[in-house]
FIRO-914235 format. One record per residue (C-alpha): residue in three letters; residue number from 1; y, x, z. Coordinates in Angstrom, 1 decimal. Each point is the difference from the previous one (the first is absolute). Layout:
FIRO-914235
<type=ala | seq=NUM | y=Y | x=X | z=Z>;
...
This chain:
FIRO-914235
<type=met | seq=1 | y=-24.0 | x=-21.9 | z=-11.2>;
<type=asp | seq=2 | y=3.7 | x=-0.9 | z=0.3>;
<type=phe | seq=3 | y=1.6 | x=0.1 | z=3.5>;
<type=ser | seq=4 | y=3.4 | x=-1.2 | z=-1.2>;
<type=leu | seq=5 | y=1.5 | x=-3.5 | z=0.1>;
<type=thr | seq=6 | y=0.8 | x=-1.5 | z=-3.4>;
<type=glu | seq=7 | y=3.7 | x=0.0 | z=-0.9>;
<type=his | seq=8 | y=0.1 | x=-3.8 | z=0.6>;
<type=gln | seq=9 | y=-1.6 | x=0.4 | z=3.5>;
<type=asp | seq=10 | y=2.3 | x=2.8 | z=0.8>;
<type=asp | seq=11 | y=3.0 | x=-2.1 | z=-1.0>;
<type=phe | seq=12 | y=-1.1 | x=-2.7 | z=2.4>;
<type=lys | seq=13 | y=-0.4 | x=2.5 | z=2.8>;
<type=ser | seq=14 | y=3.5 | x=1.5 | z=-0.6>;
<type=ser | seq=15 | y=1.5 | x=-3.5 | z=-0.2>;
<type=ala | seq=16 | y=-1.7 | x=-0.9 | z=3.3>;
<type=leu | seq=17 | y=1.3 | x=3.2 | z=1.7>;
<type=glu | seq=18 | y=3.6 | x=-0.7 | z=-1.1>;
<type=phe | seq=19 | y=-0.2 | x=-3.7 | z=0.9>;
<type=ala | seq=20 | y=-1.4 | x=0.8 | z=3.5>;
<type=arg | seq=21 | y=2.7 | x=2.6 | z=0.7>;
<type=ser | seq=22 | y=2.8 | x=-2.2 | z=-1.0>;
<type=lys | seq=23 | y=-1.1 | x=-3.4 | z=1.3>;
<type=leu | seq=24 | y=-2.4 | x=0.3 | z=2.9>;
<type=asn | seq=25 | y=1.5 | x=2.4 | z=2.5>;
<type=asp | seq=26 | y=2.8 | x=-2.0 | z=1.6>;
<type=ala | seq=27 | y=0.2 | x=0.2 | z=3.8>;
<type=val | seq=28 | y=-3.7 | x=1.0 | z=0.3>;
<type=gln | seq=29 | y=0.5 | x=1.7 | z=3.4>;
<type=glu | seq=30 | y=1.7 | x=-3.0 | z=1.5>;
<type=arg | seq=31 | y=-2.5 | x=-2.5 | z=-1.4>;
<type=asp | seq=32 | y=-2.9 | x=2.2 | z=1.3>;
<type=lys | seq=33 | y=1.6 | x=-0.1 | z=3.5>;
<type=asn | seq=34 | y=0.4 | x=-3.8 | z=-0.1>;
<type=asn | seq=35 | y=-3.4 | x=-0.8 | z=-1.6>;
<type=glu | seq=36 | y=1.9 | x=-1.6 | z=-2.9>;
<type=phe | seq=37 | y=-1.7 | x=-0.9 | z=-3.3>;
<type=ser | seq=38 | y=2.2 | x=0.4 | z=-3.1>;
<type=arg | seq=39 | y=-0.1 | x=-3.3 | z=-2.0>;
<type=ser | seq=40 | y=2.6 | x=1.4 | z=-2.4>;
<type=gly | seq=41 | y=-2.2 | x=3.1 | z=-0.5>;
<type=trp | seq=42 | y=-2.9 | x=-2.3 | z=-0.7>;
<type=glu | seq=43 | y=2.0 | x=-1.9 | z=-2.6>;
<type=ala | seq=44 | y=1.2 | x=3.2 | z=-1.6>;
<type=cys | seq=45 | y=-3.7 | x=1.1 | z=-0.3>;
<type=ala | seq=46 | y=-0.8 | x=-3.3 | z=-1.7>;
<type=asp | seq=47 | y=3.0 | x=0.4 | z=-2.4>;
<type=phe | seq=48 | y=-1.3 | x=3.4 | z=-0.9>;
<type=gly | seq=49 | y=-3.4 | x=-1.5 | z=-0.7>;
<type=leu | seq=50 | y=-1.9 | x=1.7 | z=2.8>;
<type=gln | seq=51 | y=-1.9 | x=-3.0 | z=1.3>;
<type=gly | seq=52 | y=-1.2 | x=-0.8 | z=-3.5>;
<type=val | seq=53 | y=-1.2 | x=3.4 | z=-1.2>;
<type=leu | seq=54 | y=-3.6 | x=-1.1 | z=-0.1>;
<type=val | seq=55 | y=0.6 | x=-3.6 | z=-0.9>;
<type=pro | seq=56 | y=-0.3 | x=-1.3 | z=-3.6>;
<type=glu | seq=57 | y=3.2 | x=-0.8 | z=-1.8>;
<type=lys | seq=58 | y=-0.9 | x=-3.7 | z=-0.3>;
<type=tyr | seq=59 | y=0.5 | x=-0.2 | z=3.8>;
<type=gly | seq=60 | y=3.3 | x=2.0 | z=-0.1>;
<type=gly | seq=61 | y=-1.5 | x=3.4 | z=0.6>;
<type=leu | seq=62 | y=0.0 | x=3.3 | z=-1.9>;
<type=gly | seq=63 | y=-3.7 | x=0.0 | z=-0.9>;
<type=leu | seq=64 | y=-0.6 | x=3.7 | z=0.8>;
<type=asp | seq=65 | y=-3.1 | x=1.7 | z=1.4>;
<type=ala | seq=66 | y=-0.9 | x=2.0 | z=3.1>;
<type=leu | seq=67 | y=1.2 | x=3.3 | z=-1.5>;
<type=tyr | seq=68 | y=3.5 | x=-1.4 | z=-0.5>;
<type=tyr | seq=69 | y=-0.1 | x=-1.5 | z=3.5>;
<type=ala | seq=70 | y=-0.8 | x=3.4 | z=1.5>;
<type=ala | seq=71 | y=2.8 | x=1.7 | z=-2.0>;
<type=ile | seq=72 | y=2.6 | x=-2.6 | z=0.8>;
<type=met | seq=73 | y=-0.9 | x=-0.1 | z=3.7>;
<type=glu | seq=74 | y=0.1 | x=3.8 | z=0.1>;
<type=gly | seq=75 | y=3.6 | x=-0.2 | z=-1.4>;
<type=ile | seq=76 | y=0.9 | x=-2.7 | z=2.5>;
<type=gly | seq=77 | y=-1.3 | x=2.2 | z=2.9>;
<type=gln | seq=78 | y=1.9 | x=3.0 | z=-1.2>;
<type=gly | seq=79 | y=3.3 | x=-2.0 | z=-0.1>;
<type=cys | seq=80 | y=-0.3 | x=-2.6 | z=2.8>;
<type=lys | seq=81 | y=0.3 | x=0.9 | z=3.7>;
<type=asp | seq=82 | y=-0.8 | x=-3.6 | z=1.1>;
<type=asn | seq=83 | y=-3.7 | x=0.6 | z=0.4>;
<type=gly | seq=84 | y=-0.5 | x=-3.4 | z=1.7>;
<type=leu | seq=85 | y=1.4 | x=-1.9 | z=-3.0>;
<type=val | seq=86 | y=-2.3 | x=1.8 | z=-2.4>;
<type=phe | seq=87 | y=-3.0 | x=-0.6 | z=2.3>;
<type=ser | seq=88 | y=0.9 | x=-3.8 | z=0.0>;
<type=val | seq=89 | y=0.2 | x=0.0 | z=-3.8>;
<type=asn | seq=90 | y=-3.3 | x=1.8 | z=-0.3>;
<type=ala | seq=91 | y=-1.7 | x=-2.4 | z=2.4>;
<type=his | seq=92 | y=1.5 | x=-3.0 | z=-2.0>;
<type=ile | seq=93 | y=-1.4 | x=1.4 | z=-3.3>;
<type=leu | seq=94 | y=-3.3 | x=1.6 | z=0.9>;
<type=thr | seq=95 | y=-1.3 | x=-2.4 | z=2.7>;
<type=cys | seq=96 | y=1.5 | x=-3.3 | z=-1.2>;
<type=ile | seq=97 | y=1.0 | x=0.0 | z=-3.7>;
<type=leu | seq=98 | y=-3.1 | x=1.9 | z=-1.2>;
<type=pro | seq=99 | y=-2.6 | x=-2.3 | z=1.7>;
<type=leu | seq=100 | y=1.9 | x=-3.0 | z=-1.4>;
<type=leu | seq=101 | y=0.3 | x=1.5 | z=-3.5>;
<type=leu | seq=102 | y=-3.6 | x=1.2 | z=-0.2>;
<type=his | seq=103 | y=-1.8 | x=-2.9 | z=1.7>;
<type=gly | seq=104 | y=2.3 | x=-3.0 | z=0.3>;
<type=ser | seq=105 | y=-0.2 | x=-3.1 | z=-2.1>;
<type=asp | seq=106 | y=2.4 | x=-0.4 | z=-3.0>;
<type=glu | seq=107 | y=1.8 | x=-2.7 | z=2.0>;
<type=leu | seq=108 | y=0.6 | x=2.3 | z=3.0>;
<type=lys | seq=109 | y=1.1 | x=2.8 | z=-2.3>;
<type=glu | seq=110 | y=2.4 | x=-2.2 | z=-1.8>;
<type=asn | seq=111 | y=1.4 | x=-1.5 | z=3.2>;
<type=tyr | seq=112 | y=0.5 | x=3.1 | z=2.0>;
<type=leu | seq=113 | y=0.1 | x=3.2 | z=-2.1>;
<type=pro | seq=114 | y=3.4 | x=-0.5 | z=-1.6>;
<type=gly | seq=115 | y=1.6 | x=-0.4 | z=3.4>;
<type=leu | seq=116 | y=-1.9 | x=3.0 | z=1.5>;
<type=val | seq=117 | y=1.2 | x=2.1 | z=-3.0>;
<type=ser | seq=118 | y=3.6 | x=-1.2 | z=0.0>;
<type=gly | seq=119 | y=0.6 | x=0.8 | z=3.7>;
<type=glu | seq=120 | y=0.4 | x=-3.7 | z=0.9>;
<type=leu | seq=121 | y=-3.2 | x=0.1 | z=2.0>;
<type=ile | seq=122 | y=-1.3 | x=2.5 | z=2.5>;
<type=ala | seq=123 | y=-3.7 | x=0.2 | z=0.7>;
<type=ala | seq=124 | y=-2.0 | x=1.2 | z=2.9>;
<type=asn | seq=125 | y=-3.7 | x=0.8 | z=0.5>;
<type=ala | seq=126 | y=-1.9 | x=-1.2 | z=3.0>;
<type=met | seq=127 | y=-3.4 | x=1.6 | z=0.5>;
<type=thr | seq=128 | y=0.1 | x=2.0 | z=3.3>;
<type=glu | seq=129 | y=-0.7 | x=-1.9 | z=3.2>;
<type=pro | seq=130 | y=0.7 | x=1.0 | z=3.6>;
<type=asp | seq=131 | y=-3.7 | x=0.9 | z=0.7>;
<type=ser | seq=132 | y=-1.1 | x=1.2 | z=-3.4>;
<type=gly | seq=133 | y=1.7 | x=3.4 | z=-0.6>;
<type=ser | seq=134 | y=-1.6 | x=1.9 | z=-2.8>;
<type=asp | seq=135 | y=-3.0 | x=-2.4 | z=0.1>;
<type=val | seq=136 | y=2.0 | x=-2.2 | z=-2.4>;
<type=tyr | seq=137 | y=-2.8 | x=-2.4 | z=-0.7>;
<type=ala | seq=138 | y=-0.5 | x=-1.1 | z=3.6>;
<type=leu | seq=139 | y=2.3 | x=-3.0 | z=-0.4>;
<type=arg | seq=140 | y=0.4 | x=-2.7 | z=2.5>;
<type=thr | seq=141 | y=2.5 | x=-1.9 | z=-2.0>;
<type=ser | seq=142 | y=-1.8 | x=-2.9 | z=-1.6>;
<type=ala | seq=143 | y=0.6 | x=-2.4 | z=-2.9>;
<type=val | seq=144 | y=-1.7 | x=-3.3 | z=0.0>;
<type=lys | seq=145 | y=0.0 | x=-2.1 | z=-3.2>;
<type=gly | seq=146 | y=1.1 | x=-3.6 | z=-0.1>;
<type=asn | seq=147 | y=0.3 | x=-2.3 | z=-3.1>;
<type=asp | seq=148 | y=2.9 | x=1.8 | z=-1.7>;
<type=his | seq=149 | y=1.0 | x=2.6 | z=2.5>;
<type=tyr | seq=150 | y=-1.1 | x=2.7 | z=2.5>;
<type=leu | seq=151 | y=0.9 | x=0.1 | z=3.7>;
<type=leu | seq=152 | y=0.6 | x=3.6 | z=1.2>;
<type=asn | seq=153 | y=-0.3 | x=1.0 | z=3.7>;
<type=gly | seq=154 | y=0.5 | x=3.4 | z=1.5>;
<type=ser | seq=155 | y=2.4 | x=2.9 | z=0.2>;
<type=lys | seq=156 | y=1.0 | x=3.1 | z=-1.9>;
<type=thr | seq=157 | y=1.9 | x=3.1 | z=1.0>;
<type=phe | seq=158 | y=1.8 | x=3.0 | z=-1.7>;
<type=val | seq=159 | y=1.2 | x=-2.3 | z=-2.8>;
<type=thr | seq=160 | y=2.4 | x=2.0 | z=-2.1>;
<type=asn | seq=161 | y=2.9 | x=-2.2 | z=-1.2>;
<type=gly | seq=162 | y=-1.2 | x=-2.8 | z=2.3>;
<type=pro | seq=163 | y=3.5 | x=-0.9 | z=1.4>;
<type=val | seq=164 | y=1.6 | x=-0.3 | z=-3.5>;
<type=ala | seq=165 | y=-3.0 | x=-1.2 | z=-2.1>;
<type=asp | seq=166 | y=0.2 | x=-3.1 | z=-2.1>;
<type=val | seq=167 | y=-3.7 | x=0.1 | z=-0.8>;
<type=ile | seq=168 | y=-3.0 | x=1.7 | z=1.7>;
<type=val | seq=169 | y=-3.3 | x=1.1 | z=-1.3>;
<type=val | seq=170 | y=-2.4 | x=-0.9 | z=2.8>;
<type=tyr | seq=171 | y=-3.7 | x=0.9 | z=0.4>;
<type=ala | seq=172 | y=-2.2 | x=-2.3 | z=2.1>;
<type=ala | seq=173 | y=-3.6 | x=-0.8 | z=0.6>;
<type=thr | seq=174 | y=-1.3 | x=-3.0 | z=-1.8>;
<type=asn | seq=175 | y=-3.5 | x=0.7 | z=1.0>;
<type=lys | seq=176 | y=-0.2 | x=1.4 | z=3.5>;
<type=gly | seq=177 | y=-3.5 | x=1.4 | z=-0.4>;
<type=gly | seq=178 | y=0.6 | x=1.4 | z=-3.5>;
<type=gly | seq=179 | y=1.6 | x=3.3 | z=1.0>;
<type=phe | seq=180 | y=1.5 | x=1.8 | z=-3.0>;
<type=phe | seq=181 | y=-1.0 | x=-2.9 | z=-2.3>;
<type=gly | seq=182 | y=1.3 | x=-2.6 | z=2.4>;
<type=leu | seq=183 | y=3.7 | x=0.8 | z=-0.5>;
<type=ser | seq=184 | y=2.5 | x=-1.7 | z=-2.2>;
<type=cys | seq=185 | y=3.6 | x=0.7 | z=-1.0>;
<type=phe | seq=186 | y=2.9 | x=-2.5 | z=0.0>;
<type=leu | seq=187 | y=3.7 | x=0.0 | z=-1.0>;
<type=val | seq=188 | y=1.9 | x=-1.7 | z=2.9>;
<type=glu | seq=189 | y=3.7 | x=-1.0 | z=-0.2>;
<type=lys | seq=190 | y=2.2 | x=0.8 | z=3.0>;
<type=asn | seq=191 | y=0.8 | x=-3.7 | z=0.6>;
<type=ser | seq=192 | y=-3.6 | x=-1.1 | z=0.1>;
<type=pro | seq=193 | y=-0.6 | x=-2.2 | z=3.0>;
<type=gly | seq=194 | y=-1.9 | x=1.8 | z=2.8>;
<type=leu | seq=195 | y=1.2 | x=3.5 | z=-1.0>;
<type=phe | seq=196 | y=1.9 | x=1.9 | z=2.7>;
<type=ile | seq=197 | y=1.8 | x=3.3 | z=-0.8>;
<type=gly | seq=198 | y=0.5 | x=2.2 | z=3.1>;
<type=glu | seq=199 | y=3.0 | x=2.2 | z=0.9>;
<type=lys | seq=200 | y=0.4 | x=3.4 | z=-1.7>;
<type=ile | seq=201 | y=-2.2 | x=2.7 | z=1.3>;
<type=glu | seq=202 | y=2.0 | x=3.1 | z=0.9>;
<type=lys | seq=203 | y=-1.5 | x=3.2 | z=-1.5>;
<type=met | seq=204 | y=0.4 | x=3.7 | z=0.4>;
<type=gly | seq=205 | y=0.7 | x=0.5 | z=-3.7>;
<type=leu | seq=206 | y=0.5 | x=-2.0 | z=-3.2>;
<type=arg | seq=207 | y=2.4 | x=-2.1 | z=2.1>;
<type=thr | seq=208 | y=1.8 | x=-1.5 | z=-3.0>;
<type=ser | seq=209 | y=-3.4 | x=-1.6 | z=-1.1>;
<type=pro | seq=210 | y=-0.3 | x=-3.2 | z=2.1>;
<type=met | seq=211 | y=-3.4 | x=-0.7 | z=1.7>;
<type=ser | seq=212 | y=-1.3 | x=-2.9 | z=2.1>;
<type=glu | seq=213 | y=-3.0 | x=-1.9 | z=1.2>;
<type=leu | seq=214 | y=-1.0 | x=-3.3 | z=-1.5>;
<type=gly | seq=215 | y=-1.7 | x=-3.0 | z=1.6>;
<type=phe | seq=216 | y=-1.9 | x=-2.9 | z=-1.7>;
<type=asn | seq=217 | y=-0.6 | x=-3.3 | z=1.9>;
<type=asn | seq=218 | y=-1.7 | x=-2.4 | z=-2.4>;
<type=cys | seq=219 | y=2.3 | x=1.5 | z=-2.7>;
<type=lys | seq=220 | y=-0.5 | x=-2.3 | z=-3.1>;
<type=val | seq=221 | y=-0.3 | x=1.9 | z=-3.3>;
<type=pro | seq=222 | y=-0.6 | x=-1.8 | z=-3.3>;
<type=ala | seq=223 | y=-3.5 | x=0.8 | z=-1.4>;
<type=ser | seq=224 | y=1.8 | x=1.0 | z=-3.3>;
<type=asn | seq=225 | y=1.5 | x=3.0 | z=2.0>;
<type=leu | seq=226 | y=-3.4 | x=1.6 | z=0.3>;
<type=ile | seq=227 | y=0.2 | x=3.4 | z=-1.8>;
<type=gly | seq=228 | y=-3.3 | x=0.6 | z=-1.8>;
<type=glu | seq=229 | y=-3.2 | x=-1.7 | z=1.0>;
<type=glu | seq=230 | y=-0.9 | x=-1.1 | z=3.5>;
<type=gly | seq=231 | y=-2.0 | x=2.8 | z=1.5>;
<type=ala | seq=232 | y=1.5 | x=2.6 | z=-2.3>;
<type=gly | seq=233 | y=2.6 | x=1.2 | z=2.5>;
<type=gly | seq=234 | y=-1.9 | x=3.1 | z=1.0>;
<type=leu | seq=235 | y=-0.4 | x=1.2 | z=-3.6>;
<type=leu | seq=236 | y=3.6 | x=-0.9 | z=-0.7>;
<type=phe | seq=237 | y=1.2 | x=2.0 | z=3.0>;
<type=ser | seq=238 | y=-2.1 | x=3.0 | z=-1.0>;
<type=ser | seq=239 | y=1.5 | x=-0.1 | z=-3.5>;
<type=ser | seq=240 | y=3.5 | x=-0.3 | z=1.4>;
<type=met | seq=241 | y=-0.6 | x=2.9 | z=2.4>;
<type=glu | seq=242 | y=-1.0 | x=2.3 | z=-2.8>;
<type=trp | seq=243 | y=3.3 | x=-0.5 | z=-1.7>;
<type=glu | seq=244 | y=1.9 | x=0.3 | z=3.3>;
<type=arg | seq=245 | y=-1.7 | x=3.2 | z=1.0>;
<type=gly | seq=246 | y=0.6 | x=1.6 | z=-3.3>;
<type=leu | seq=247 | y=3.7 | x=-0.9 | z=-0.5>;
<type=ile | seq=248 | y=1.7 | x=-0.9 | z=3.3>;
<type=leu | seq=249 | y=0.9 | x=3.6 | z=0.7>;
<type=ala | seq=250 | y=1.4 | x=0.8 | z=-3.5>;
<type=his | seq=251 | y=3.5 | x=-0.1 | z=1.3>;
<type=cys | seq=252 | y=-1.0 | x=2.5 | z=2.8>;
<type=val | seq=253 | y=-0.6 | x=2.6 | z=-2.7>;
<type=gly | seq=254 | y=3.6 | x=-0.4 | z=-1.0>;
<type=ile | seq=255 | y=1.1 | x=0.2 | z=3.6>;
<type=met | seq=256 | y=-1.9 | x=3.3 | z=0.4>;
<type=asp | seq=257 | y=1.6 | x=1.4 | z=-3.1>;
<type=arg | seq=258 | y=3.5 | x=-1.0 | z=1.3>;
<type=leu | seq=259 | y=-0.8 | x=1.6 | z=3.4>;
<type=leu | seq=260 | y=-1.1 | x=3.2 | z=-1.6>;
<type=ser | seq=261 | y=3.2 | x=0.2 | z=-2.0>;
<type=asp | seq=262 | y=2.1 | x=-0.6 | z=3.1>;
<type=cys | seq=263 | y=-2.0 | x=2.6 | z=1.9>;
<type=arg | seq=264 | y=0.4 | x=2.6 | z=-2.7>;
<type=asn | seq=265 | y=3.8 | x=-0.5 | z=-0.1>;
<type=tyr | seq=266 | y=0.3 | x=0.1 | z=3.7>;
<type=ala | seq=267 | y=-2.1 | x=3.2 | z=0.3>;
<type=arg | seq=268 | y=2.1 | x=1.7 | z=-2.6>;
<type=thr | seq=269 | y=3.3 | x=-0.9 | z=1.7>;
<type=arg | seq=270 | y=-0.9 | x=0.1 | z=3.7>;
<type=lys | seq=271 | y=0.6 | x=3.5 | z=1.3>;
<type=ile | seq=272 | y=-1.1 | x=1.9 | z=3.1>;
<type=ser | seq=273 | y=1.3 | x=3.5 | z=0.6>;
<type=gly | seq=274 | y=1.7 | x=-0.1 | z=-3.4>;
<type=gln | seq=275 | y=-3.3 | x=-0.7 | z=-1.9>;
<type=pro | seq=276 | y=-1.1 | x=-3.4 | z=-1.4>;
<type=ile | seq=277 | y=-3.0 | x=-1.3 | z=1.8>;
<type=ser | seq=278 | y=-1.9 | x=-0.2 | z=-3.3>;
<type=ser | seq=279 | y=-0.3 | x=3.8 | z=0.2>;
<type=his | seq=280 | y=-2.4 | x=-0.4 | z=3.0>;
<type=gln | seq=281 | y=-3.6 | x=-0.3 | z=-1.0>;
<type=ser | seq=282 | y=-0.6 | x=-2.6 | z=2.7>;
<type=ile | seq=283 | y=2.4 | x=-2.3 | z=-1.9>;
<type=ser | seq=284 | y=-0.9 | x=0.9 | z=-3.6>;
<type=his | seq=285 | y=-3.7 | x=-0.6 | z=0.8>;
<type=lys | seq=286 | y=0.8 | x=-3.5 | z=1.3>;
<type=leu | seq=287 | y=1.8 | x=-0.7 | z=-3.3>;
<type=ala | seq=288 | y=-3.0 | x=1.3 | z=-1.9>;
<type=glu | seq=289 | y=-2.4 | x=-2.3 | z=1.9>;
<type=met | seq=290 | y=2.3 | x=-3.0 | z=-0.4>;
<type=lys | seq=291 | y=0.0 | x=0.7 | z=-3.8>;
<type=val | seq=292 | y=-3.8 | x=0.1 | z=0.0>;
<type=arg | seq=293 | y=-0.3 | x=-3.3 | z=1.8>;
<type=val | seq=294 | y=2.5 | x=-1.6 | z=-2.4>;
<type=glu | seq=295 | y=-1.9 | x=1.1 | z=-3.1>;
<type=thr | seq=296 | y=-3.5 | x=-0.9 | z=1.3>;
<type=ser | seq=297 | y=1.3 | x=-3.4 | z=1.1>;
<type=arg | seq=298 | y=1.5 | x=-0.6 | z=-3.4>;
<type=leu | seq=299 | y=-3.2 | x=0.9 | z=-1.8>;
<type=leu | seq=300 | y=-2.1 | x=-2.3 | z=2.3>;
<type=leu | seq=301 | y=2.5 | x=-2.8 | z=-0.5>;
<type=tyr | seq=302 | y=-0.1 | x=0.1 | z=-3.7>;
<type=lys | seq=303 | y=-3.7 | x=0.4 | z=-0.2>;
<type=ala | seq=304 | y=-0.4 | x=-3.2 | z=2.0>;
<type=ala | seq=305 | y=2.6 | x=-1.8 | z=-2.1>;
<type=trp | seq=306 | y=-1.7 | x=1.2 | z=-3.2>;
<type=cys | seq=307 | y=-3.3 | x=-1.4 | z=1.3>;
<type=lys | seq=308 | y=1.6 | x=-3.4 | z=0.7>;
<type=thr | seq=309 | y=1.7 | x=0.0 | z=-3.4>;
<type=met | seq=310 | y=-3.2 | x=0.8 | z=-1.9>;
<type=lys | seq=311 | y=-1.9 | x=-2.5 | z=2.1>;
<type=lys | seq=312 | y=-2.4 | x=2.6 | z=1.3>;
<type=pro | seq=313 | y=-1.7 | x=0.0 | z=3.4>;
<type=ala | seq=314 | y=2.6 | x=1.4 | z=2.5>;
<type=thr | seq=315 | y=-1.3 | x=-0.4 | z=3.5>;
<type=leu | seq=316 | y=-0.3 | x=3.7 | z=0.5>;
<type=glu | seq=317 | y=3.2 | x=0.9 | z=-1.8>;
<type=thr | seq=318 | y=2.2 | x=-2.5 | z=1.9>;
<type=ser | seq=319 | y=-1.4 | x=1.0 | z=3.4>;
<type=leu | seq=320 | y=0.6 | x=3.7 | z=-0.9>;
<type=ala | seq=321 | y=3.6 | x=-0.8 | z=-1.0>;
<type=lys | seq=322 | y=0.6 | x=-2.1 | z=3.2>;
<type=leu | seq=323 | y=-1.4 | x=2.6 | z=2.3>;
<type=ser | seq=324 | y=1.6 | x=3.1 | z=-1.5>;
<type=ile | seq=325 | y=3.4 | x=-1.5 | z=-0.7>;
<type=ser | seq=326 | y=0.4 | x=-1.5 | z=3.4>;
<type=glu | seq=327 | y=-0.9 | x=3.1 | z=1.9>;
<type=ser | seq=328 | y=2.0 | x=2.3 | z=-2.4>;
<type=tyr | seq=329 | y=3.0 | x=-2.3 | z=0.5>;
<type=ile | seq=330 | y=-0.2 | x=0.2 | z=3.7>;
<type=glu | seq=331 | y=-0.5 | x=3.8 | z=0.0>;
<type=asn | seq=332 | y=2.9 | x=0.6 | z=-2.4>;
<type=cys | seq=333 | y=2.3 | x=-2.0 | z=2.3>;
<type=arg | seq=334 | y=-1.1 | x=2.1 | z=2.9>;
<type=glu | seq=335 | y=0.6 | x=3.2 | z=-1.9>;
<type=ala | seq=336 | y=3.4 | x=-1.2 | z=-1.1>;
<type=met | seq=337 | y=0.9 | x=-0.6 | z=3.6>;
<type=gln | seq=338 | y=-1.1 | x=3.6 | z=0.9>;
<type=ile | seq=339 | y=2.1 | x=1.4 | z=-2.8>;
<type=tyr | seq=340 | y=3.1 | x=-1.9 | z=1.1>;
<type=gly | seq=341 | y=-0.7 | x=0.9 | z=3.6>;
<type=gly | seq=342 | y=2.1 | x=-1.9 | z=2.6>;
<type=tyr | seq=343 | y=2.1 | x=-1.6 | z=-2.7>;
<type=gly | seq=344 | y=-3.1 | x=-1.7 | z=-1.4>;
<type=tyr | seq=345 | y=-0.5 | x=-1.7 | z=3.4>;
<type=met | seq=346 | y=3.5 | x=-1.6 | z=-0.2>;
<type=val | seq=347 | y=0.4 | x=-3.5 | z=-1.4>;
<type=glu | seq=348 | y=2.8 | x=1.0 | z=-2.4>;
<type=tyr | seq=349 | y=-2.3 | x=2.3 | z=-2.0>;
<type=glu | seq=350 | y=-2.4 | x=-2.9 | z=-0.7>;
<type=leu | seq=351 | y=-3.2 | x=2.1 | z=0.3>;
<type=glu | seq=352 | y=-0.9 | x=-1.7 | z=3.3>;
<type=arg | seq=353 | y=0.0 | x=-3.4 | z=-1.9>;
<type=glu | seq=354 | y=-2.1 | x=1.5 | z=-2.8>;
<type=leu | seq=355 | y=-2.6 | x=1.2 | z=2.5>;
<type=arg | seq=356 | y=-0.1 | x=-3.3 | z=1.9>;
<type=asp | seq=357 | y=-0.5 | x=-1.9 | z=-3.4>;
<type=ala | seq=358 | y=-2.6 | x=2.5 | z=-1.1>;
<type=leu | seq=359 | y=-2.3 | x=-0.3 | z=3.0>;
<type=ala | seq=360 | y=-1.1 | x=-3.6 | z=-0.9>;
<type=ser | seq=361 | y=-1.3 | x=1.1 | z=-3.4>;
<type=ser | seq=362 | y=-3.2 | x=1.3 | z=1.6>;
<type=leu | seq=363 | y=-0.5 | x=-3.5 | z=1.6>;
<type=tyr | seq=364 | y=0.8 | x=-2.8 | z=-2.5>;
<type=ser | seq=365 | y=-2.2 | x=-0.8 | z=-2.9>;
<type=gly | seq=366 | y=-2.9 | x=1.5 | z=1.8>;
<type=thr | seq=367 | y=0.3 | x=2.9 | z=2.5>;
<type=ser | seq=368 | y=-0.8 | x=3.6 | z=-0.9>;
<type=glu | seq=369 | y=-3.3 | x=-0.5 | z=1.9>;
<type=ile | seq=370 | y=-0.9 | x=-2.9 | z=-2.2>;
<type=gln | seq=371 | y=0.8 | x=2.0 | z=-3.1>;
<type=arg | seq=372 | y=-2.2 | x=2.8 | z=1.1>;
<type=asn | seq=373 | y=-2.8 | x=-2.5 | z=0.7>;
<type=ile | seq=374 | y=0.4 | x=-1.4 | z=-3.6>;
<type=ile | seq=375 | y=0.1 | x=3.5 | z=-1.6>;
<type=ser | seq=376 | y=-3.0 | x=1.3 | z=2.0>;
<type=ser | seq=377 | y=-2.1 | x=-3.1 | z=-0.7>;
<type=leu | seq=378 | y=0.5 | x=0.6 | z=-3.8>;
<type=leu | seq=379 | y=-1.0 | x=3.7 | z=0.4>;
<type=leu | seq=380 | y=-3.2 | x=-0.4 | z=2.1>;
């Protein structure tokens, strides 16, 4: 059993780290304050190849697998302090590009994947509705088929990238009584008649990742923009969520590694009564616990990524990764703030932003409670 990355994978991770450090950290504090999305950062990510990591070369991508994705995103998280931008890129890839790549028609893939990879197009995913919460399949948004089109009616909320999206992956009920098997998935362009994009939703964290509500009032979508078969939306969403749960927190492992390094350095140099605070067991034990959480998170991440790469069942592994990494990430941010003390609470030290950004990780892509439900259902 080999726990190391290949030399090629490690090279990609190192390149991602250096790229993120040098290109993605401009005015993060100011943009966070102003809820400002970095289009230049988005384009830099595309130039680096980030949006195309999992996409075949014939569509302009790198054609790499989930293990490479995990390694690259870990490097990005270690080097990039704009967590909102990375979250937007992850949502674009895992909830939009992958469903299109894995289930879309050749025509859809040829028409949209090159732009989604190059950075020309930004994608959003619209599944959650105001009344659905974690009951994701209780959709009121409907899609009624005409001769060569569908008419969509309803509303969506918590749409990451909504205010800046060029295309949106939308889930709607094509058979109201069909439940899980009554859902379908569509690719909707932002200029589609009957589509209304709401104002930005102001959030506690991840403020550089734009979010909005969407409304559909007889929104006309070509029948050719159906992703997969009619009625296959539930299965498609489940498949997409497995990828999302397994990989969307890969960058958080990198963030935790960076925070641990920062805390070690601070504990060695910050002195009280002439002694570095690292000499106090209450501090050194916090560092030890942070290290344990980094390493266990990394192991669970790469186990999930390995399962996806090898095309093995991964429902358990991806939920384990999502649950453990999110809660470890939040706890490490809290511990970092305790190590820094009052300074950690100050905006200039950036830990308060890291904690605000971290808190949402136990909510998006399925709450911690949902992950525990999935894990326990597979055990009992």
